[in-house]
C-alpha positions as CSV (number, residue, x, y, z in Angstrom):
1,X,-3.4,61.2,90.5
2,X,-4.2,57.4,90.6
3,X,-3.6,56.9,87.0
4,X,-1.0,59.6,86.1
5,X,1.9,61.6,87.3
6,X,1.6,64.3,89.9
7,X,4.7,66.4,90.4
8,X,5.3,69.4,92.7
9,X,7.5,71.8,90.7
10,X,8.4,73.6,94.0
11,X,9.7,70.4,95.5
12,X,11.7,69.6,92.5
13,X,13.3,73.2,92.5
14,X,14.0,72.8,96.2
15,X,15.6,69.4,95.6
16,X,17.8,70.7,92.9
17,X,18.8,73.6,95.0
18,X,19.8,71.3,97.9
19,X,21.8,69.0,95.8
20,X,23.7,72.0,94.1
21,X,24.4,73.4,97.7
22,X,25.5,70.1,99.0
23,X,28.0,69.9,96.1
24,X,29.1,73.4,96.8
25,X,29.7,72.7,100.4
26,X,31.6,69.6,99.8
27,X,33.8,71.4,97.2
28,X,34.6,74.1,99.6
29,X,35.4,71.7,102.3
30,X,37.7,69.5,99.9
31,X,39.5,72.7,98.7
32,X,40.3,73.6,102.4
33,X,41.5,70.1,103.2
34,X,45.0,69.9,104.7
35,X,47.9,68.3,103.0
36,X,49.3,64.9,104.3
37,X,50.9,65.4,107.8
38,X,54.6,64.7,108.4
39,X,54.3,61.1,109.4
40,X,58.0,60.1,109.0
41,X,58.1,56.8,107.0
42,X,54.2,56.9,106.5
43,X,54.1,60.3,105.0
44,X,53.9,58.9,101.5
45,X,51.2,56.4,102.5
46,X,49.2,59.1,104.2
47,X,49.7,61.4,101.2
48,X,48.1,58.7,99.0
49,X,45.1,58.2,101.2
50,X,44.5,61.9,101.3
51,X,44.7,62.0,97.5
52,X,42.3,59.1,97.4
53,X,39.8,60.8,99.6
54,X,40.1,64.0,97.7
55,X,39.5,62.3,94.5
56,X,36.5,60.4,95.9
57,X,35.1,63.7,97.3
58,X,35.4,65.4,93.7
59,X,33.4,62.6,92.2
60,X,30.8,63.0,94.8
61,X,30.7,66.8,94.0
62,X,30.4,66.2,90.3
63,X,27.6,63.6,91.0
64,X,25.7,66.0,93.1
65,X,26.1,68.8,90.5
66,X,24.9,66.4,87.8
67,X,22.0,65.2,89.9
68,X,20.9,68.9,90.5
69,X,21.2,69.6,86.8
70,X,19.1,66.6,85.9
71,X,16.4,67.3,88.5
72,X,16.2,70.9,87.3
73,X,15.9,69.7,83.8
74,X,13.1,67.4,84.8
75,X,11.4,70.1,86.6
76,X,11.5,72.3,83.5
77,X,10.2,69.6,81.3
78,X,7.3,68.9,83.5
79,X,6.5,72.7,83.7
80,X,6.7,73.0,79.9
81,X,4.3,70.0,79.6
82,X,1.9,71.5,82.0
83,X,2.0,74.9,80.2
84,X,1.4,73.2,76.9
85,X,-1.5,71.2,78.3
86,X,-3.1,74.3,79.8
87,X,-2.6,76.1,76.4
88,X,-4.4,73.2,74.6
89,X,-7.3,73.3,77.1
90,X,-7.8,77.2,76.7
91,X,-11.1,78.0,75.3
92,X,-12.5,74.6,75.5
93,X,-14.6,75.3,78.7
């Protein structure tokens, strides 16, 4: 629509599903991450690096899950507004 909003509800649902799945996949990968290797004097440094990467990955997982929830919430809002508009138009034509 040139003067309005046009939303494909199926596309929003698919996007939310992909975001959720990406978060799940990253979470599974993070849970299977190995511990820090035995690197002699550098073991503590490597353990800190692994911990930092794991923390970063968990932040990304939470962000993906939040994005999925917000896309789904938006999709539901658009669907409700469409249904309300359709109901308002019932019987006018």
